[in-house]
C-alpha positions as CSV (number, residue, x, y, z in Angstrom):
1,M,169.9,6.9,-146.6
2,R,166.6,5.5,-147.9
3,K,164.4,8.2,-149.2
4,T,160.6,7.6,-149.2
5,V,158.5,10.3,-150.9
6,T,154.9,10.4,-151.9
7,C,152.7,13.0,-153.4
8,L,149.9,12.2,-150.9
9,Q,151.6,14.2,-148.2
10,H,149.7,17.5,-147.9
11,Y,146.5,17.5,-145.9
12,P,146.0,21.2,-145.1
13,C,142.3,20.6,-144.9
14,I,142.3,18.0,-142.1
15,A,140.8,20.6,-139.8
16,L,137.8,20.8,-142.1
17,S,137.0,17.2,-141.2
18,M,135.7,18.6,-137.9
19,I,132.9,20.4,-139.7
20,S,130.5,17.5,-139.0
21,F,130.8,14.3,-137.1
22,P,128.8,11.1,-137.9
23,F,125.6,10.7,-135.9
24,T,126.0,13.9,-133.9
25,R,123.7,16.2,-135.9
26,K,120.0,16.5,-135.5
27,Q,118.1,15.7,-138.6
28,K,116.2,18.8,-139.6
29,R,115.6,21.0,-142.6
30,C,118.8,22.7,-143.4
31,N,119.2,26.2,-144.9
32,P,120.7,25.5,-148.3
33,F,122.3,28.9,-148.4
34,L,124.3,27.9,-145.3
35,V,125.6,24.8,-147.2
36,L,126.3,26.9,-150.3
37,G,128.1,29.5,-148.3
38,T,130.2,26.9,-146.5
39,C,131.2,25.4,-149.8
40,C,132.1,28.8,-151.2
41,L,134.4,29.5,-148.2
42,L,136.1,26.1,-148.7
43,A,136.5,26.8,-152.4
44,A,138.0,30.2,-151.6
45,Y,140.5,28.6,-149.2
46,L,141.4,25.9,-151.8
47,H,142.2,28.5,-154.4
48,T,144.9,29.8,-152.1
49,L,146.7,26.5,-152.5
50,P,149.1,25.6,-155.3
51,L,147.0,23.6,-157.9
52,H,148.6,21.2,-160.2
53,A,147.4,19.1,-163.1
54,Q,148.2,15.3,-163.0
55,V,151.8,15.4,-162.1
56,Y,152.4,11.9,-163.4
57,R,151.4,13.2,-166.9
58,T,153.8,16.2,-166.7
59,A,156.7,14.9,-164.7
60,G,156.7,11.2,-165.6
61,K,155.9,8.1,-163.6
62,H,158.2,7.9,-160.7
63,R,158.1,7.7,-156.9
64,Y,157.3,11.5,-156.6
65,S,154.3,11.3,-158.9
66,F,153.0,7.9,-157.6
67,A,150.0,9.6,-155.9
68,Q,148.2,12.9,-155.9
69,T,145.9,14.5,-153.5
70,T,142.5,16.0,-154.3
71,F,140.0,18.0,-152.3
72,G,136.4,17.9,-153.4
73,Y,132.7,18.7,-152.8
74,E,130.1,16.0,-153.3
75,M,126.3,16.1,-153.4
76,E,124.6,12.8,-152.9
77,Y,120.9,12.3,-153.5
78,T,118.9,9.4,-151.9
79,P,115.5,8.9,-153.5
80,A,112.5,7.8,-151.4
81,T,112.8,4.1,-152.4
82,G,113.0,2.7,-148.8
83,Y,110.1,2.1,-146.5
84,S,109.0,1.3,-143.0
85,Y,105.6,1.0,-141.2
86,Y,103.7,2.7,-138.5
87,R,100.3,2.3,-136.7
88,N,97.7,4.8,-137.9
89,A,94.8,6.2,-136.0
90,Q,92.8,3.0,-136.7
91,Q,95.7,1.0,-135.4
92,Q,96.4,-0.5,-138.8
93,L,99.9,-0.9,-140.2
94,E,100.6,1.7,-142.9
95,K,103.7,1.9,-145.1
96,I,105.8,5.1,-145.1
97,P,108.6,6.1,-147.5
98,I,112.2,6.6,-146.5
99,G,114.6,8.9,-148.4
100,N,114.3,12.0,-150.6
101,A,117.3,14.0,-149.2
102,L,120.5,15.7,-150.4
103,S,123.7,14.9,-148.5
104,P,126.6,17.4,-149.1
105,T,130.0,16.1,-148.1
106,V,133.6,17.3,-148.2
107,S,136.1,14.7,-149.5
108,I,139.8,14.2,-149.2
109,T,141.2,11.7,-151.6
110,G,144.5,10.2,-152.9
111,L,144.8,9.3,-156.6
112,H,147.3,6.4,-156.5
113,F,149.2,4.1,-158.9
114,W,149.5,7.0,-161.4
115,G,145.8,7.5,-161.9
116,R,144.6,3.9,-161.7
117,A,143.1,3.9,-158.2
118,E,141.7,6.2,-155.6
119,F,141.4,6.0,-151.8
120,F,139.0,8.5,-150.2
121,T,137.3,9.6,-147.1
122,S,134.4,12.1,-146.9
123,F,132.9,14.2,-144.1
124,S,129.3,15.3,-144.0
125,L,127.7,18.7,-144.0
126,P,124.1,19.1,-142.8
127,D,121.5,17.3,-145.0
128,I,119.0,19.1,-147.1
129,N,115.6,17.4,-146.8
130,L,113.4,17.8,-149.9
131,G,110.2,17.1,-148.1
132,R,108.8,14.0,-146.5
133,N,105.6,12.5,-145.1
134,K,104.9,13.8,-141.6
135,N,104.8,10.2,-140.3
136,A,108.0,9.2,-142.1
137,G,111.1,8.4,-140.1
138,R,114.3,10.5,-140.2
139,Y,116.9,8.8,-142.4
140,Q,120.3,10.3,-142.8
141,R,123.4,9.1,-144.7
142,F,126.9,10.2,-143.6
143,G,130.4,10.2,-144.9
144,A,132.2,7.2,-146.2
145,T,135.7,5.7,-146.7
146,G,136.6,3.4,-149.6
147,F,138.4,3.0,-152.8
148,K,137.8,3.2,-156.6
149,V,139.6,1.5,-159.5
150,F,139.7,3.3,-162.9
151,V,139.9,1.5,-166.2
152,P,141.6,3.1,-168.1
153,A,143.7,5.2,-165.8
154,V,142.6,8.8,-165.3
155,Q,143.8,11.1,-168.1
156,I,143.2,14.7,-168.9
157,N,140.2,15.4,-171.1
158,K,139.2,11.7,-171.2
159,P,136.5,9.8,-169.4
160,S,137.4,6.9,-167.1
161,P,134.7,4.5,-165.8
162,F,135.3,3.3,-162.2
163,V,134.1,0.6,-159.8
164,G,134.8,0.4,-156.1
165,M,133.6,-0.2,-152.6
166,S,133.0,1.9,-149.5
167,L,132.2,1.6,-145.8
168,A,129.4,4.1,-145.4
169,S,127.2,5.0,-142.4
170,F,123.6,6.0,-141.8
171,A,121.1,6.6,-139.0
172,Y,117.3,6.1,-138.9
173,K,114.8,7.2,-136.2
174,Q,111.0,6.9,-136.2
175,S,108.7,8.5,-133.8
176,D,109.8,7.8,-130.2
177,G,111.9,4.8,-131.2
178,T,115.6,4.4,-131.1
179,T,118.1,6.0,-133.4
180,M,119.3,3.0,-135.3
181,K,122.9,3.5,-136.4
182,R,124.6,1.3,-138.9
183,A,127.7,1.1,-141.1
184,D,127.2,-0.7,-144.4
185,G,129.2,-1.8,-147.3
186,S,128.4,-0.1,-150.6
187,L,129.3,-1.0,-154.2
188,L,130.4,2.1,-156.2
189,F,130.2,2.7,-160.0
190,G,130.3,5.7,-162.2
191,L,132.3,7.8,-164.6
192,T,135.2,10.3,-164.0
193,Y,136.2,13.0,-166.4
194,S,139.5,14.8,-165.8
195,F,140.1,18.5,-166.4
196,R,143.4,20.1,-166.1
197,K,142.9,21.1,-162.5
198,G,140.4,18.6,-161.2
199,L,138.0,15.7,-161.6
200,L,134.3,15.6,-162.2
201,E,132.6,12.4,-161.1
202,I,129.1,11.2,-161.6
203,G,128.3,7.9,-159.9
204,G,126.1,5.8,-157.8
205,S,126.2,3.6,-154.7
206,Y,124.4,0.4,-154.2
207,H,123.8,-0.3,-150.5
208,Y,123.2,-4.1,-150.6
209,A,122.6,-4.6,-146.8
210,N,119.3,-2.7,-146.9
211,K,117.0,-4.9,-144.9
212,Q,116.6,-4.0,-141.2
213,R,114.3,-4.7,-138.2
214,Y,112.9,-1.8,-136.3
215,F,110.7,-1.6,-133.1
216,I,107.8,0.8,-133.7
217,S,106.8,0.3,-130.1
218,P,108.4,-1.5,-127.1
219,N,106.7,-4.7,-128.2
220,E,106.2,-4.6,-131.9
221,V,108.9,-5.0,-134.6
222,V,108.6,-4.4,-138.3
223,Q,110.7,-5.3,-141.3
224,M,111.9,-2.1,-143.0
225,R,114.1,-1.4,-146.0
226,I,116.5,1.5,-146.4
227,P,117.0,3.0,-149.8
228,A,119.3,0.7,-151.8
229,L,120.5,3.2,-154.3
230,S,121.9,6.7,-154.1
231,V,123.5,8.9,-156.8
232,S,126.1,11.6,-156.5
233,A,128.1,14.3,-158.3
234,D,131.5,15.2,-157.1
235,F,134.1,17.8,-158.2
236,K,137.6,17.5,-156.9
237,Y,140.6,19.8,-157.3
238,F,144.1,18.6,-157.7
239,F,146.8,19.9,-155.4
240,D,150.3,18.7,-154.8
241,L,153.5,20.0,-153.3
242,S,155.7,16.9,-153.3
243,I,157.3,17.6,-156.7
244,S,159.4,20.1,-154.7
245,S,160.9,17.1,-152.9
246,W,162.1,15.9,-156.3
247,Q,163.9,19.1,-156.7
248,R,165.3,18.8,-153.2
249,E,166.7,15.4,-153.9
250,K,168.3,16.6,-157.2
251,N,170.0,19.6,-155.6
252,G,171.2,17.6,-152.5
253,E,168.9,19.1,-149.9
254,L,167.5,15.8,-148.7
255,K,171.0,14.5,-148.1
256,Q,171.8,17.7,-146.1
257,E,168.7,17.3,-144.0
258,F,169.7,13.7,-143.2
259,D,173.2,14.8,-142.2
260,L,171.8,17.6,-140.0
261,L,169.4,15.3,-138.1
262,R,172.1,12.7,-137.6
263,K,174.5,15.3,-136.2
264,K,171.7,16.6,-133.9
265,H,170.7,13.1,-132.9
266,A,167.2,13.8,-134.2
267,L,166.7,10.9,-136.5
268,N,165.2,9.2,-133.5
269,S,162.4,11.5,-132.2
270,L,159.5,11.9,-129.9
271,S,156.2,11.9,-131.8
272,I,152.9,13.6,-131.2
273,G,149.7,12.4,-132.9
274,L,146.2,13.8,-133.0
275,G,143.2,12.8,-135.2
276,P,139.6,11.7,-135.2
277,S,138.5,8.1,-134.6
278,Y,135.3,6.2,-134.5
279,S,134.5,2.6,-133.6
280,F,132.4,-0.3,-135.0
281,F,131.1,-2.9,-132.5
282,T,131.7,-6.4,-133.9
283,R,129.3,-8.3,-131.6
284,R,125.8,-7.8,-130.3
285,S,125.0,-7.6,-126.6
286,D,122.9,-10.4,-125.1
287,Y,121.9,-8.1,-122.3
288,N,120.0,-5.7,-124.6
289,R,118.6,-8.6,-126.6
290,K,117.1,-10.2,-123.4
291,T,116.0,-7.1,-121.5
292,K,115.4,-4.2,-123.9
293,P,115.5,-5.3,-127.6
294,F,113.7,-2.1,-128.6
295,L,116.8,-0.1,-127.7
296,D,118.8,-1.9,-130.5
297,D,122.6,-2.3,-130.0
298,H,125.6,-0.1,-129.7
299,R,126.9,-0.4,-133.3
300,V,128.7,2.8,-134.3
301,T,130.1,5.6,-132.2
302,T,130.4,9.3,-132.8
303,L,133.9,10.6,-133.7
304,Y,136.2,11.0,-130.7
305,P,139.8,12.3,-130.3
306,D,142.7,9.9,-130.7
307,L,145.8,11.3,-128.9
308,G,149.2,9.8,-128.9
309,I,152.7,10.5,-127.6
310,G,155.4,8.1,-128.7
311,Y,159.0,7.6,-129.7
312,Y,160.2,6.7,-133.2
313,H,163.4,4.7,-133.6
314,Y,165.0,5.4,-137.0
315,K,167.2,2.4,-137.4
316,L,164.5,-0.1,-136.3
317,D,161.9,1.8,-138.2
318,A,159.5,1.2,-135.2
319,T,157.5,3.2,-132.8
320,A,156.4,2.8,-129.1
321,N,153.3,4.9,-128.5
322,L,151.0,5.8,-125.6
323,S,147.5,6.5,-126.9
324,W,144.3,7.8,-125.2
325,R,140.8,7.5,-126.5
326,A,137.4,8.1,-124.9
327,F,133.8,8.0,-126.2
328,R,130.2,7.8,-125.2
329,S,127.5,5.8,-127.0
330,R,123.8,6.5,-126.2
331,L,120.6,4.6,-126.9
332,S,117.2,6.1,-126.2
333,A,113.7,4.8,-126.9
334,Y,110.2,4.9,-125.3
335,G,111.4,6.4,-122.0
336,S,114.5,4.2,-121.6
337,I,118.0,5.5,-122.0
338,Q,121.3,3.5,-121.9
339,E,124.6,5.3,-121.9
340,L,127.9,3.5,-122.5
341,R,131.3,5.1,-121.8
342,R,134.8,3.9,-122.5
343,H,138.2,5.3,-121.6
344,S,141.3,3.6,-123.0
345,F,144.9,4.3,-122.1
346,A,147.1,2.0,-124.1
347,L,150.7,1.1,-124.8
348,E,151.3,0.3,-128.5
349,L,154.4,-1.3,-130.1
350,Y,154.5,-1.5,-133.9
351,K,157.0,-2.0,-136.6
352,F,156.9,-0.5,-140.1
353,L,157.0,-3.1,-142.8
354,G,158.5,-1.9,-146.1
355,D,157.8,1.1,-148.2
356,Y,156.0,1.6,-151.4
357,H,156.5,5.2,-152.7
358,G,155.8,6.6,-149.2
359,F,153.0,4.3,-148.4
360,V,154.4,2.5,-145.3
361,P,152.3,-0.2,-143.6
362,F,152.9,-1.2,-139.9
363,A,151.6,-3.8,-137.5
364,G,152.0,-4.5,-133.8
365,G,150.3,-5.2,-130.4
366,V,148.4,-3.1,-127.9
367,L,147.9,-3.5,-124.1
368,S,145.2,-1.2,-122.9
369,L,144.0,-0.1,-119.5
370,E,140.2,0.0,-120.0
371,Q,137.5,1.7,-118.0
372,S,134.0,0.9,-119.1
373,R,130.8,2.2,-117.6
374,V,127.1,1.7,-118.4
375,R,124.2,3.7,-116.9
376,E,120.4,3.2,-117.5
377,F,117.5,5.5,-116.9
378,E,113.8,4.8,-116.9
379,Q,111.5,7.8,-117.3
380,G,114.4,10.0,-116.2
381,R,115.3,8.0,-113.1
382,L,118.7,6.3,-112.7
383,V,118.1,2.5,-112.3
384,L,121.5,1.0,-113.1
385,N,125.1,2.3,-112.8
386,R,127.9,-0.3,-113.3
387,S,131.6,0.2,-114.1
388,H,134.7,-2.0,-114.6
389,Q,138.4,-1.4,-115.0
390,Y,140.7,-4.0,-116.5
391,L,143.6,-4.7,-118.9
392,S,142.8,-5.8,-122.4
393,P,145.1,-6.9,-125.3
394,G,144.5,-5.8,-128.9
395,I,146.0,-5.6,-132.3
396,I,147.1,-2.5,-134.2
397,A,147.8,-2.1,-137.9
398,G,147.7,0.6,-140.5
399,W,150.0,2.7,-142.6
400,D,151.9,6.0,-142.6
401,I,152.0,8.5,-145.5
402,R,155.4,10.1,-144.9
403,P,157.1,12.5,-147.4
404,T,160.6,11.3,-146.4
405,R,162.0,9.3,-143.5
406,T,163.7,12.5,-142.3
407,D,160.6,14.8,-142.5
408,W,159.2,16.5,-139.4
409,W,155.6,15.3,-140.0
410,G,153.5,12.6,-141.5
411,V,149.9,11.3,-141.8
412,R,148.9,8.0,-140.1
413,T,146.0,5.6,-140.4
414,N,145.4,3.5,-137.3
415,I,143.2,0.4,-137.2
416,R,142.8,-1.2,-133.8
417,W,140.9,-4.4,-132.9
418,F,140.0,-5.3,-129.3
419,P,138.3,-8.7,-129.3
420,F,137.8,-9.2,-125.5
421,L,136.1,-6.0,-124.4
422,K,132.9,-6.6,-122.5
423,L,131.0,-5.5,-119.3
424,D,129.2,-8.0,-117.1
425,M,125.6,-7.2,-116.4
426,P,122.8,-8.6,-114.2
427,G,121.3,-12.0,-115.1
428,E,124.6,-13.6,-116.2
429,S,124.6,-11.4,-119.4
430,T,127.0,-9.0,-120.9
431,I,127.2,-5.8,-122.9
432,N,129.8,-6.7,-125.6
433,M,132.2,-3.9,-126.4
434,Q,134.4,-5.8,-128.9
435,Q,135.2,-3.3,-131.5
436,V,137.3,-2.1,-134.4
437,E,138.6,1.4,-134.1
438,L,139.3,3.4,-137.3
439,N,141.4,6.5,-137.5
440,F,142.1,7.5,-141.1
441,L,143.6,11.0,-140.6
442,Q,146.0,11.3,-137.7
443,M,148.6,14.1,-138.0
444,I,152.0,13.1,-136.7
445,L,154.6,15.6,-135.6
446,Y,158.3,14.9,-134.6
447,P,159.4,17.6,-132.1
448,N,163.1,16.7,-132.1
449,R,163.3,17.2,-135.8
450,I,161.4,20.5,-135.6
451,I,163.8,21.8,-133.0
452,A,166.9,20.7,-135.0
453,R,165.7,22.5,-138.1
454,S,164.8,25.6,-136.2
455,Q,168.3,25.8,-134.7
456,K,169.8,25.5,-138.1
457,K,167.7,28.4,-139.3
458,K,168.7,30.6,-136.3
459,K,172.4,29.9,-137.0
460,G,171.9,30.7,-140.7
């Protein structure tokens, strides 16, 4: 039996990711006491979990201490260093600042390679605006996903500088214009100091793709700049339970579990997956560019559920999965509304490729039954309603974080790419729906293994 164990196996706070979805909140002044109270409740919950110092420092560097989970609270400040323009009462262009807000986030991270690298994802709480010009646009940064590299490796009571990159997202809306949504790459830098039970990080993010175009009226576009730099402070708690798997291996429990599942024919098992996804559109739509450029393009979706029912084959180390996803993207500006809906029901076949201390990559193919629909409204009146159903191929890749190959649960990251999605529109134009789907935290359960274990407990 090949055992694959990792410390990055406990995500009890996955449900907390539902606190706030990107691009679903209205930008408004937030009650800071609400944010503080939320963080206090999260902290109280965290203190009920077993907290551990850096296990690779106390237990040695081996497969069970390869990675360690942290849960943190981050406060990011974006100064008013960006700008846009508007027409004043004299119909002259006037510059307005963009920025000056605090963005609280909740982060879930994995410290890998025995303290040398970190992979993270963060989820936004409501922004705290620190005051802005009444004519200024509403600019809002959201959560991010990325990695950091520490040199030297993180050690208790010692500072460790880091550099890294992230895929972050933001939205901007000015007056009656569109809500411009973007995902941008950011360069990360800063300093981490490790305490016995956690990490304190002070850092910055450089958002290098900071020049944008924005329509301040249906017929006038200006060059704007989003704030290029933001700074943040983040405290993250260590917690880890997988050292118990080390004890289970030493006392023979893992071997007993394998024998039980083989006897119950539960090494192969049904699988059930649930987690949040969001999509990035990879091409612009010539239809919008020709007919309504002031609406912008569909670029980033809100979070939507990613549901899956599959079958895992132990000997092949492969999965066949049926997945369902659905989302809506909406553009609105100057009395025009465009709604885009997508439903996808897909068959996915993928093979796991190797194992590095419980980090298990996979790759495969997808065949999806797609239903796309677009509706347009002008001044509240429906003027276009078009839909299309078709089969579309795609590619799926990602990785599992699985404590052992015989466990009853795991955590999966799905990355899907659909290069041929589009919807034909009037005038020999199209709305392009080619997109990359990202699902970083999908919980996977194996019912056959759960049943086998429960039957053993009843007999005991």
